Phi, psi and omega in degrees: 000172187228173175273154175249120183254122180247113185237351183287108185294133181089000178277169183227132175266122179233177175233152171213117187063230176257028181241153174253139176233147175243124183238152171209125180054046177066014177248131178279117180269334184204142176218115187215146177286142182297327184287003176256005187237139172265312186215144173253127178246121183252124182250115173075220189274072173241122183272164175210149182268159177296328178295323178294319179297317178301320179295320177298316179300316183296332180261005180068028182265130178269155177237135177244135178254126182229158172289169179298336180271356175102009177278129182290127177264313181181178182228150174244121187233152180288140179277044177293158177302131182262164182278088186297319181299320179295317181295319178298318178294322178298316179296322180294317179293326180299328181274356180264102186298326180291321178292318180300314181294316182298313181292322178298321178299316179296320181296313182293316180298320180295319179297314181296318182297320178292330173294319177301316181300319179294316179299314182293320180295318179294319178299322180296319182277344180227078184301338181283351181234071183293131178238023184295323181294318177297320179297319179294320178297319178294321179296324177294319178292321177301320180290338178283342185304314185296337183279345184286141183246002178220148180294323180295332175291327177294323179299317178295319179294318179298321178297319178296319179296321180296320179298315179296314183299312184287337170298317176291322180301319179300327180281350177274354177273111184257352177281115185294348179284346184237149175223161183212119182245033177116158183283122177226122189272300186228111358278162174275108190277353184214164183300325181296311178297325178297316179293319178299312182297318181294316179297317178299322179298316181295315180295316179302315181297319179298314183292319179299317179295319179298313181298318179297319180294325180288330178123005175291167160264102185297344185271355179253102179256184181244301176288314176270115181291152179304134179221145186304122175080002182250131176280087190294327178292324175296322176297323177300306185291333182291332187306316184287346182259354182302304183291313182297329185255289191291314183294316179295316180296320178300314178299318180298314183292325181280309184293331178270006174061034173292327177240152175236164181304332182287352177281359184241154176226154179267126175272109189301320185293317183270339185075017184251149174272144178220159174290139170292162189300313181294323177294324178298321178298318178295322178300316181300319179299313181293320180298312180297317180299319182291317181291333183264359179288127184281147174209170180274125180295126185296337182265319185262340183076006182265157175289136182207181170218176186294324180295321176292329177293324174305311182293320179301315181291324177297318179288330176296314182288331175297316179296321179293321179296317182289324187253005184059041184268182180266120180285131177250109182291162178290128181246115184254116185238028177282000000 
């Protein structure tokens, strides 16, 4: 199933039977069955009826509210019975410093390794832009992960790895209309950073909703310490998917000229660049297509897609929490 993105300002989400409809000025813009939707994402001034919310609850569909620029405001979730045993085990593991450190090491190593894979794959396909030195530096840092004895030491190592990785990432942009001088989150000063931030927000939201639906407490993480309003466990699981999904998709959209600089606008108050509304709609199409594209899972050999991988990893960490096991992050080597 897929996400439903509602961006038409002034429209209204209603229900009829077991279907959702989106209307504006007495015109039906969309009519879709609830069983085809995982999550509804509402951007900006889109209204919804209480009957529509009840229908979402009955089907276990979550709703996320975002600004027109894509910043997550909050979520509306069904009060279904949660997995109490899983949450109790999660709280117990959170208080186990050895488990926290061990799991944090796997998360950081997995993130770095997937960055290495992207650099090496790009170098293979573009011999004129060798990134072997950056890949070797990242591999050395990845090997240092196991030696760290504190989570805060991992944070410093991850920061060093990110600097090396994004230096290489900038050299993977071959479209001369775009440039990238390093990762900058808030504000996003250029289109590349804007696309990265927007993609990370979408993936983070998907994982947070999934974790909540399975029965985790999404706000209790291991590598990412609990912080007010942040789903820290979702931040943990997201790390291994940054490079395989958002970074690769961003390169594809820019290098294949799906977007041009005119697709972005500057928000004066924040000083950040964002996608224009029509460009955002195109982004959703590309994002959905990329997440639903099938590939062979490198560990299981089975056909899968990224959304199924989200669920696989969520169940992996659930099993580790219950059994005090070793978490194995998703390794993408395409």
